[in-house]
RODO-2510 file (C-alpha; in nm, 4 decimals, decimal comma):
residues 420
     n   res          X          Y          Z
     1     x    -2,3769     2,2595    -6,6006
     2     x    -2,5229     2,5978    -6,7446
     3     x    -2,1905     2,6140    -6,9632
     4     x    -2,2523     2,2584    -7,1069
     5     x    -2,6085     2,3737    -7,2084
     6     x    -2,4902     2,7054    -7,3797
     7     x    -2,3190     2,4910    -7,6445
     8     x    -2,6572     2,3139    -7,7144
     9     x    -2,8250     2,4449    -7,9904
    10     x    -3,1585     2,6550    -7,8921
    11     x    -3,4147     2,3965    -8,0351
    12     x    -3,2535     2,1269    -7,8384
    13     x    -3,2011     2,2965    -7,4983
    14     x    -3,5316     2,2085    -7,3794
    15     x    -3,4513     1,8078    -7,4127
    16     x    -3,1034     1,8814    -7,2687
    17     x    -3,2261     2,0284    -6,9775
    18     x    -3,4839     1,7562    -6,9124
    19     x    -3,1819     1,5069    -6,9853
    20     x    -2,9201     1,6809    -6,7596
    21     x    -3,1677     1,7005    -6,4793
    22     x    -3,0543     1,4406    -6,2557
    23     x    -2,7339     1,6128    -6,2621
    24     x    -2,7793     1,9477    -6,2899
    25     x    -2,8546     2,0324    -5,9219
    26     x    -2,5579     1,8430    -5,8186
    27     x    -2,3003     2,0617    -5,8551
    28     x    -2,4346     2,3604    -5,6772
    29     x    -2,5093     2,1188    -5,3733
    30     x    -2,1771     1,9530    -5,3936
    31     x    -2,0167     2,3059    -5,3276
    32     x    -2,2701     2,4016    -5,0535
    33     x    -2,2009     2,0772    -4,8547
    34     x    -1,8081     2,1033    -4,8985
    35     x    -1,7852     2,4740    -4,7962
    36     x    -2,0258     2,3685    -4,5010
    37     x    -1,7955     2,1094    -4,3981
    38     x    -1,4630     2,2200    -4,4985
    39     x    -1,4900     2,6078    -4,3165
    40     x    -1,5515     2,7208    -3,9852
    41     x    -1,5482     3,0213    -3,7656
    42     x    -1,3171     2,8661    -3,5169
    43     x    -1,0421     2,6430    -3,5297
    44     x    -1,2064     2,3978    -3,2776
    45     x    -1,5162     2,4010    -3,5241
    46     x    -1,2979     2,3446    -3,8237
    47     x    -1,1437     2,0727    -3,6708
    48     x    -1,4599     1,9071    -3,5261
    49     x    -1,6444     1,9241    -3,8898
    50     x    -1,3044     1,7599    -4,0388
    51     x    -1,3125     1,4771    -3,8190
    52     x    -1,6915     1,4032    -3,7705
    53     x    -1,8614     1,5018    -4,0971
    54     x    -1,5834     1,5349    -4,3758
    55     x    -1,5745     1,1445    -4,4571
    56     x    -1,9683     1,0777    -4,4217
    57     x    -1,9835     1,3971    -4,6671
    58     x    -1,7430     1,2493    -4,9146
    59     x    -1,8910     0,9608    -4,9307
    60     x    -2,2494     1,0988    -4,9692
    61     x    -2,1323     1,3247    -5,2587
    62     x    -1,9776     1,0092    -5,4112
    63     x    -2,2676     0,7917    -5,3767
    64     x    -2,5086     1,0792    -5,5172
    65     x    -2,2677     1,1348    -5,8207
    66     x    -2,2147     0,7839    -5,9010
    67     x    -2,6481     0,7008    -5,8438
    68     x    -2,7421     0,9905    -6,0527
    69     x    -2,4944     0,9167    -6,3261
    70     x    -2,6013     0,5377    -6,3358
    71     x    -2,9732     0,6316    -6,4211
    72     x    -2,8594     0,6893    -6,7578
    73     x    -2,7314     0,3471    -6,7921
    74     x    -3,0525     0,2100    -6,6678
    75     x    -3,2226     0,1429    -7,0105
    76     x    -2,9065    -0,0182    -7,1418
    77     x    -2,8836    -0,2989    -6,8711
    78     x    -3,0008    -0,6692    -6,9152
    79     x    -3,0659    -0,7092    -6,5747
    80     x    -3,1982    -0,4113    -6,4221
    81     x    -3,3637    -0,5118    -6,1145
    82     x    -3,0469    -0,6667    -5,9853
    83     x    -2,8418    -0,3479    -6,0897
    84     x    -3,1204    -0,1579    -5,8706
    85     x    -3,1337    -0,3850    -5,5928
    86     x    -2,7457    -0,3754    -5,5744
    87     x    -2,7605     0,0223    -5,5504
    88     x    -2,9943     0,0157    -5,2513
    89     x    -2,7667    -0,2185    -5,0865
    90     x    -2,4921    -0,0040    -5,1594
    91     x    -2,6880     0,3056    -5,0020
    92     x    -2,7445     0,1030    -4,7143
    93     x    -2,3940    -0,0193    -4,6521
    94     x    -2,3107     0,3684    -4,6718
    95     x    -2,5917     0,4448    -4,4326
    96     x    -2,4495     0,2095    -4,1664
    97     x    -2,0800     0,2562    -4,2200
    98     x    -2,1510     0,6291    -4,1345
    99     x    -2,3107     0,5071    -3,8326
   100     x    -2,0027     0,2741    -3,7468
   101     x    -1,7835     0,6118    -3,8194
   102     x    -1,9593     0,7778    -3,5816
   103     x    -1,9741     0,5085    -3,3240
   104     x    -1,6065     0,4138    -3,3814
   105     x    -1,5208     0,8025    -3,2972
   106     x    -1,7258     0,7785    -2,9771
   107     x    -1,5640     0,4462    -2,9234
   108     x    -1,2139     0,5707    -2,9894
   109     x    -1,2528     0,8588    -2,7572
   110     x    -1,3847     0,6393    -2,4530
   111     x    -1,0518     0,3897    -2,5047
   112     x    -0,8424     0,7409    -2,4928
   113     x    -1,0316     0,8415    -2,2115
   114     x    -0,9608     0,4904    -2,0328
   115     x    -0,5998     0,4984    -2,1573
   116     x    -0,5601     0,8665    -1,9831
   117     x    -0,6909     0,7790    -1,6655
   118     x    -0,5077     0,4330    -1,6456
   119     x    -0,2084     0,6319    -1,7100
   120     x    -0,2921     0,8967    -1,4458
   121     x    -0,3427     0,6047    -1,1913
   122     x    -0,0361     0,3972    -1,3066
   123     x     0,1756     0,7537    -1,2465
   124     x    -0,0034     0,8053    -0,9358
   125     x     0,0951     0,4589    -0,7973
   126     x     0,4562     0,4875    -0,9162
   127     x     0,4523     0,7901    -0,7070
   128     x     0,3047     0,6627    -0,3999
   129     x     0,5247     0,3215    -0,4423
   130     x     0,8559     0,5768    -0,4601
   131     x     0,7455     0,7591    -0,1274
   132     x     0,6750     0,4697     0,0230
   133     x     1,0160     0,3003    -0,0957
   134     x     1,1892     0,6357     0,0264
   135     x     1,0730     0,5821     0,3667
   136     x     1,1111     0,2131     0,3788
   137     x     1,4495     0,1853     0,1989
   138     x     1,6707     0,2663     0,5474
   139     x     1,4880    -0,0328     0,7063
   140     x     1,5084    -0,2741     0,4108
   141     x     1,8543    -0,1918     0,3890
   142     x     1,8995    -0,2522     0,7531
   143     x     1,7164    -0,5394     0,7708
   144     x     1,9240    -0,6646     0,4732
   145     x     2,2315    -0,5879     0,6437
   146     x     2,1256    -0,7551     0,9566
   147     x     2,0375    -1,0772     0,7768
   148     x     2,3492    -1,1103     0,5634
   149     x     2,5843    -0,9762     0,8056
   150     x     2,4671    -1,0295     1,1577
   151     x     2,3473    -1,3034     1,3524
   152     x     2,1544    -1,3099     1,6957
   153     x     2,4003    -1,2053     1,9677
   154     x     2,5979    -0,9883     1,7712
   155     x     2,6670    -0,6608     1,9870
   156     x     2,4746    -0,4172     1,8305
   157     x     2,5060    -0,1775     2,0864
   158     x     2,8605    -0,1760     2,1023
   159     x     2,8932    -0,1408     1,6853
   160     x     2,6493     0,1654     1,6801
   161     x     2,8073     0,3199     1,9607
   162     x     3,1731     0,2670     1,8255
   163     x     2,9981     0,4487     1,4839
   164     x     2,8570     0,7274     1,7154
   165     x     3,1723     0,7851     1,9171
   166     x     3,4016     0,8165     1,5813
   167     x     3,1522     1,0646     1,4523
   168     x     3,1757     1,2993     1,7704
   169     x     3,5684     1,2520     1,7679
   170     x     3,5813     1,3866     1,3928
   171     x     3,3423     1,6524     1,5022
   172     x     3,5771     1,8077     1,7828
   173     x     3,8702     1,7564     1,5738
   174     x     3,7479     1,8833     1,2607
   175     x     3,7142     2,2511     1,4458
   176     x     4,0213     2,2208     1,6090
   177     x     4,2145     2,1446     1,2746
   178     x     3,9806     2,3593     1,0351
   179     x     4,1850     2,6779     1,0975
   180     x     4,5152     2,5337     1,0226
   181     x     4,3903     2,3296     0,7427
   182     x     4,2381     2,6563     0,6101
   183     x     4,5630     2,8467     0,6046
   184     x     4,7319     2,5357     0,4610
   185     x     4,4872     2,5337     0,1680
   186     x     4,5222     2,9073     0,1443
   187     x     4,9139     2,9368     0,1121
   188     x     4,8960     2,6321    -0,1485
   189     x     4,5974     2,7996    -0,3996
   190     x     4,6558     3,1788    -0,3269
   191     x     4,2589     3,2075    -0,2145
   192     x     4,1138     3,1024     0,0917
   193     x     3,8752     2,8079     0,0385
   194     x     3,5142     2,7842     0,1142
   195     x     3,4764     2,6674     0,5135
   196     x     3,1329     2,4986     0,3983
   197     x     3,3202     2,2823     0,1278
   198     x     3,6269     2,2125     0,3792
   199     x     3,4292     2,1586     0,6563
   200     x     3,2574     1,8044     0,5519
   201     x     3,5463     1,6867     0,3756
   202     x     3,7306     1,7390     0,6747
   203     x     3,4892     1,5530     0,8691
   204     x     3,4777     1,2282     0,6650
   205     x     3,8511     1,2102     0,6657
   206     x     3,8771     1,2076     1,0263
   207     x     3,5896     0,9835     1,0501
   208     x     3,7480     0,7072     0,8524
   209     x     4,0796     0,8078     1,0533
   210     x     3,9039     0,7589     1,3779
   211     x     3,7634     0,4103     1,2850
   212     x     4,0960     0,3287     1,1534
   213     x     4,2789     0,3721     1,4768
   214     x     4,0307     0,1422     1,6402
   215     x     4,0868    -0,1218     1,3506
   216     x     4,4903    -0,1040     1,4370
   217     x     4,4013    -0,1949     1,7846
   218     x     4,2083    -0,4442     1,7355
   219     x     4,4567    -0,6105     1,4977
   220     x     4,7146    -0,5612     1,7572
   221     x     4,4919    -0,7297     2,0364
   222     x     4,4013    -1,0121     1,7691
   223     x     4,8070    -1,0603     1,7179
   224     x     4,8281    -1,0922     2,1427
   225     x     4,5202    -1,3324     2,1399
   226     x     4,7127    -1,5532     1,8796
   227     x     5,0584    -1,4690     2,0196
   228     x     5,2235    -1,4236     1,7091
   229     x     5,5235    -1,2540     1,7971
   230     x     5,6122    -1,0961     1,4241
   231     x     5,2664    -0,9877     1,4091
   232     x     5,2642    -0,8194     1,7573
   233     x     5,5988    -0,6557     1,6465
   234     x     5,4567    -0,5386     1,3138
   235     x     5,1158    -0,4212     1,4631
   236     x     5,2866    -0,2636     1,7592
   237     x     5,5016    -0,0441     1,5119
   238     x     5,1943     0,0426     1,3127
   239     x     4,9946     0,1477     1,6384
   240     x     5,2820     0,3661     1,7153
   241     x     5,2991     0,5522     1,4070
   242     x     4,9121     0,5859     1,4277
   243     x     4,9493     0,7277     1,7581
   244     x     5,2424     0,9843     1,6221
   245     x     5,0004     1,0699     1,3719
   246     x     4,6795     1,1309     1,5712
   247     x     4,9259     1,2908     1,8464
   248     x     5,0758     1,5404     1,6239
   249     x     4,8120     1,6502     1,4133
   250     x     4,4824     1,6068     1,6507
   251     x     4,5605     1,5871     1,9852
   252     x     4,8356     1,8235     1,9878
   253     x     4,5761     2,0712     1,8705
   254     x     4,3571     2,0338     2,2070
   255     x     4,6712     2,0787     2,4253
   256     x     4,7493     2,3914     2,2638
   257     x     4,3663     2,5048     2,3340
   258     x     4,4143     2,4373     2,6835
   259     x     4,7854     2,6011     2,6891
   260     x     4,6606     2,9523     2,7740
   261     x     4,4130     2,8234     3,0579
   262     x     4,7322     2,6295     3,2168
   263     x     4,9228     2,9230     3,1975
   264     x     4,6734     3,1443     3,3254
   265     x     4,6181     2,9251     3,6231
   266     x     4,9560     2,8901     3,7118
   267     x     5,0561     3,2532     3,6768
   268     x     5,2409     3,1652     3,3507
   269     x     5,4891     2,9948     3,5765
   270     x     5,4111     2,6633     3,3792
   271     x     5,4874     2,7108     3,0221
   272     x     5,4511     2,4006     2,7984
   273     x     5,7244     2,2976     2,5504
   274     x     5,7253     2,0501     2,2855
   275     x     5,8145     1,7659     2,4802
   276     x     5,5564     1,8481     2,7489
   277     x     5,2822     1,9053     2,5055
   278     x     5,3596     1,6137     2,2884
   279     x     5,3470     1,4047     2,6451
   280     x     5,0290     1,5571     2,7394
   281     x     4,8572     1,4913     2,4160
   282     x     4,9999     1,1365     2,4149
   283     x     4,8748     1,0805     2,7427
   284     x     4,5312     1,2045     2,6689
   285     x     4,5465     0,9311     2,3034
   286     x     4,6324     0,6754     2,5551
   287     x     4,3402     0,7482     2,8112
   288     x     4,0853     0,8121     2,5446
   289     x     4,1396     0,5182     2,3133
   290     x     4,1696     0,3110     2,6357
   291     x     3,8590     0,4194     2,7948
   292     x     3,6878     0,3765     2,4635
   293     x     3,8510     0,0571     2,3577
   294     x     3,7323    -0,1348     2,6801
   295     x     3,3936     0,0103     2,7090
   296     x     3,2854    -0,0882     2,3700
   297     x     3,5675    -0,0763     2,1297
   298     x     3,6737    -0,4356     2,1695
   299     x     3,3096    -0,5383     2,1072
   300     x     3,2320    -0,3246     1,8276
   301     x     3,5581    -0,2984     1,6071
   302     x     3,5291    -0,6868     1,4883
   303     x     3,1479    -0,6096     1,3892
   304     x     3,2749    -0,3304     1,1745
   305     x     3,5634    -0,5410     1,0429
   306     x     3,3388    -0,7852     0,9148
   307     x     3,0970    -0,5520     0,7824
   308     x     3,3801    -0,3808     0,5698
   309     x     3,5179    -0,7442     0,4940
   310     x     3,1899    -0,8663     0,3842
   311     x     3,1975    -1,1523     0,6225
   312     x     2,9414    -1,2906     0,8292
   313     x     2,9513    -1,2433     1,1961
   314     x     2,7977    -1,5188     1,4309
   315     x     2,8495    -1,6463     1,7712
   316     x     2,8685    -2,0343     1,8404
   317     x     2,5732    -2,2029     2,0163
   318     x     2,3274    -1,9500     1,8717
   319     x     2,0651    -2,0792     1,6164
   320     x     1,8998    -1,8870     1,3739
   321     x     1,5456    -1,8747     1,3456
   322     x     1,2873    -1,8818     1,0174
   323     x     1,4086    -1,5754     0,7843
   324     x     1,1589    -1,4167     0,5685
   325     x     1,1631    -1,3916     0,1938
   326     x     1,3886    -1,1167     0,0965
   327     x     1,2680    -0,8384    -0,1160
   328     x     1,3202    -0,8966    -0,4934
   329     x     1,3763    -0,5469    -0,6444
   330     x     1,4585    -0,6350    -1,0026
   331     x     1,3533    -0,9810    -1,1052
   332     x     0,9974    -0,9242    -0,9799
   333     x     0,9296    -0,6272    -1,2188
   334     x     1,1268    -0,7613    -1,5166
   335     x     0,8838    -1,0927    -1,5251
   336     x     0,5794    -0,8658    -1,4760
   337     x     0,6930    -0,6713    -1,8167
   338     x     0,7707    -1,0037    -2,0102
   339     x     0,4122    -1,1006    -1,9072
   340     x     0,2380    -0,7925    -2,0226
   341     x     0,4030    -0,7859    -2,3603
   342     x     0,0844    -0,9595    -2,4986
   343     x    -0,1317    -0,7027    -2,3450
   344     x     0,0427    -0,4519    -2,5054
   345     x     0,0204    -0,5818    -2,8488
   346     x    -0,3416    -0,6517    -2,8093
   347     x    -0,4045    -0,2991    -2,6838
   348     x    -0,2167    -0,1802    -2,9843
   349     x    -0,3810    -0,4069    -3,1931
   350     x    -0,7257    -0,2611    -3,0963
   351     x    -0,6231     0,0837    -3,1085
   352     x    -0,5356     0,0454    -3,4819
   353     x    -0,8425    -0,1422    -3,5432
   354     x    -1,0478     0,1549    -3,4094
   355     x    -0,8470     0,3963    -3,5754
   356     x    -0,8661     0,2032    -3,9274
   357     x    -1,1909     0,0175    -3,9107
   358     x    -1,4357     0,2997    -3,9855
   359     x    -1,2264     0,5089    -4,2422
   360     x    -1,1817     0,1770    -4,4561
   361     x    -1,5100     0,0998    -4,4357
   362     x    -1,6203     0,4456    -4,5753
   363     x    -1,3637     0,4188    -4,8725
   364     x    -1,5043     0,0906    -4,8886
   365     x    -1,8760     0,1900    -4,9047
   366     x    -1,7395     0,4667    -5,1814
   367     x    -1,5802     0,1750    -5,3798
   368     x    -1,8728    -0,0090    -5,3770
   369     x    -2,1062     0,2443    -5,5693
   370     x    -1,8199     0,2616    -5,8551
   371     x    -1,8247    -0,1202    -5,8481
   372     x    -2,2208    -0,1549    -5,8606
   373     x    -2,2612     0,1065    -6,0915
   374     x    -1,9969    -0,0930    -6,3527
   375     x    -2,0976    -0,4776    -6,2683
   376     x    -2,4188    -0,4556    -6,0636
   377     x    -2,2598    -0,6089    -5,7592
   378     x    -2,0553    -0,4687    -5,4813
   379     x    -1,6926    -0,5854    -5,4070
   380     x    -1,7064    -0,5594    -5,0310
   381     x    -1,9172    -0,7222    -4,7707
   382     x    -1,9656    -0,4582    -4,5232
   383     x    -1,9153    -0,3841    -4,2469
   384     x    -1,5970    -0,5375    -4,1724
   385     x    -1,6359    -0,7221    -3,8424
   386     x    -1,2599    -0,6891    -3,7310
   387     x    -0,9001    -0,6297    -3,8509
   388     x    -0,8659    -0,9639    -4,0413
   389     x    -1,0782    -0,8905    -4,2939
   390     x    -0,9382    -0,5610    -4,3406
   391     x    -0,5836    -0,7333    -4,3704
   392     x    -0,7220    -1,0118    -4,6108
   393     x    -0,6535    -0,9702    -5,0054
   394     x    -0,8852    -0,7606    -5,2047
   395     x    -1,1269    -0,9470    -5,3763
   396     x    -1,0847    -1,0393    -5,6993
   397     x    -1,2888    -0,9257    -5,9905
   398     x    -1,3375    -1,2673    -6,1344
   399     x    -1,4986    -1,3644    -5,8110
   400     x    -1,7805    -1,0740    -5,8754
   401     x    -1,8611    -1,2136    -6,2379
   402     x    -2,1839    -1,4282    -6,2115
   403     x    -2,1137    -1,7993    -6,3116
   404     x    -2,2667    -1,8818    -6,6463
   405     x    -2,1463    -2,2333    -6,6508
   406     x    -2,4003    -2,4917    -6,6813
   407     x    -2,3763    -2,7495    -6,4184
   408     x    -2,2922    -3,1235    -6,5091
   409     x    -2,5950    -3,3560    -6,5771
   410     x    -2,6707    -3,6032    -6,2787
   411     x    -2,5377    -3,9584    -6,3431
   412     x    -2,7674    -4,1879    -6,2619
   413     x    -2,6727    -4,4808    -6,0214
   414     x    -2,5772    -4,8098    -6,1910
   415     x    -2,8610    -4,9983    -5,9747
   416     x    -3,1579    -4,7410    -6,0412
   417     x    -3,0397    -4,7978    -6,4409
   418     x    -3,0796    -5,1821    -6,3902
   419     x    -3,4039    -5,1683    -6,2178
   420     x    -3,5761    -4,9273    -6,5059
***
């Protein structure tokens, strides 16, 4: 402003200072306010000032500039009272929008804290549900299996005993076969395999092998009960092959393990040869399979075969009671997600409204100052109550102009004219 006054002749500088007095103080004050708002000693202070003070300060500066500049137009206005009133209303709206802006920041912070707290509660609930599901899953799986496969009266004890015996027998044969298998794999691959890897794989193989042996005996027994000669011959041949395989690779190792004891007990007078070793191994296989078959194998093997074949096991003459509703693992969460879609849309709209409404009200208040300076009436009716008012189209300038149309004369009714 001083630079502008320097171009004015000396005799006119006094009048120029008086005329520019409403605007002369604004540039320095403007720079001081912007420096205070834009800068700070720490990053947190700068961020806090730019979030909380920057927009209200810009609105204040624009309002001061426009108001002071509008003072020069008052002598030339036809309706000065309406202009002054509109400018005062604009300042009132500016103050309200600044207050609503700060209130909106607090409201947004409260909503964000609520969302974070809700997410923490949701995460904690999911974690607790996951832990509970981890402990309840085996029980639910057992309940689901019992309801879909087994009915009351099924030999549970025999079924579990069959699995337990197969696991124990697989452990015994695993220790007897592991050295031989390690040597074979070392000869094939050229390096000795890790026993920690070989042992579990060998145990799984032997476990299913023992269960398969019981399944073959079950099929042979079923063929004998049905008196199916062809099936009996076929299953007998299969059982001989099964016996030969288990005797050669499994039970022979047990006989080899007790051979030194037999030689030591008989002062090396008895030496087991090929035939005697295989005979003792065959006797051991028949004895073990016979005892386990007649004890629990003939009752537990049908249940095992039915489970593998997904067949329902039931006994005649036994009725089932009331079945409780089955746990729903997928349909319930999917339906819940569909029901929450509207909630997500509503919350997203609320967050968008909290973010945009205070800012746009500040912009609208600044626009109102400029429009009042030109047209003596504001463009926007502040404050905005909701997001719908913002999403509506901008008011047209035609609607801001006062109507100069003369209302049409009131027509006199016919009966009144006749009475006159």
